[in-house]
C-alpha positions in Angstrom: 0.0 0.0 0.0 1.3 3.4 -0.9 1.8 6.3 1.4 -0.8 9.1 1.5 1.1 12.2 0.7 -2.0 14.2 -0.1 -2.0 16.4 3.0 1.7 17.3 2.7 3.2 20.4 1.1 4.9 20.0 -2.2 8.3 20.6 -0.5 7.6 17.8 2.0 6.5 15.4 -0.8 9.8 16.1 -2.6 11.9 15.6 0.6 10.1 12.3 1.5 10.3 10.9 -2.0 14.1 11.5 -2.1 14.5 10.2 1.5 12.7 6.9 0.5 15.5 6.2 -2.0 18.2 6.0 0.6 19.0 2.3 0.9 19.7 0.5 4.2 23.3 0.8 5.3 23.7 4.2 3.6 23.0 7.8 4.7 22.4 11.1 3.0 23.0 14.6 4.3 20.4 17.3 4.8 22.4 19.4 2.3 22.5 16.6 -0.3 18.7 16.2 -0.2 18.3 20.0 -0.5 20.7 20.0 -3.5 18.8 17.1 -5.2 15.5 18.8 -4.9 16.9 22.1 -6.1 16.7 23.9 -2.8 19.4 25.7 -0.8 17.9 25.2 2.6 19.2 22.1 4.4 17.4 23.5 7.5 14.0 23.3 5.7 14.9 19.7 4.8 15.5 19.0 8.5 12.2 20.6 9.5 10.3 18.6 6.9 11.9 15.4 8.2 11.2 16.3 11.8 7.5 16.3 10.8 7.7 12.9 9.0 4.4 11.1 9.5 5.9 7.9 8.1 9.0 7.0 10.0 10.8 3.9 8.7 8.8 3.9 5.4 10.4 7.4 4.9 13.7 6.6 6.6 14.6 10.0 8.0 17.0 8.3 10.4 19.3 7.9 7.4 19.7 11.6 7.0 22.7 13.1 8.9 24.7 16.3 9.1 27.3 17.2 6.5 30.1 16.7 9.1 28.9 13.1 9.6 27.4 13.8 13.0 24.0 12.1 13.7 21.9 15.3 13.9 18.4 15.6 15.3 15.7 13.0 15.4 12.1 13.4 16.6 12.3 10.5 19.0 15.9 11.4 20.1 19.4 10.9 18.7 19.8 7.7 20.7 17.0 6.1 18.7 18.4 7.4 15.4 21.8 5.9 16.3 20.2 2.6 17.2 18.3 2.4 13.9 21.5 3.2 12.0 23.6 0.6 13.9 20.8 -2.0 13.2 21.5 -1.3 9.5 25.2 -1.9 10.0 26.2 1.8 9.8 29.3 2.2 12.0 29.2 5.2 14.3 32.4 6.3 16.0 32.5 9.1 18.5 29.1 10.2 17.4 30.1 10.4 13.7 29.6 8.4 10.5 32.3 8.1 7.9 30.6 9.7 5.0 33.3 8.4 2.6 32.1 4.9 3.4 28.3 5.4 4.0 27.2 8.4 1.9 24.7 7.4 -0.7 25.5 8.4 -4.3 23.7 11.4 -5.6 22.9 9.4 -8.7 20.7 7.0 -6.7 18.8 9.9 -5.3 18.2 11.4 -8.7 16.7 8.2 -10.2 
């Protein structure tokens, strides 16, 4: 069954559709998502993800800061870290190695 995006803003729809493309074991940054949807505001992406009505189906836990730090999460950064670790994403000293885990922009553009 598809997700009902009818009550969302166009911006939220774009953010959530891109976020759904991030595979397990990979992450994207707020800035990368903003770039893919043609927006300059990584903060607006973060705000949209904070209001995500479909956690897990729209895996907002896979979106991190551009410095590799976990960033915010509606149910707390500890839960975000737990979800990422369950997907075999290594987190050392609160950071993710983006050279290893960052999803390709090409995948997000498909």
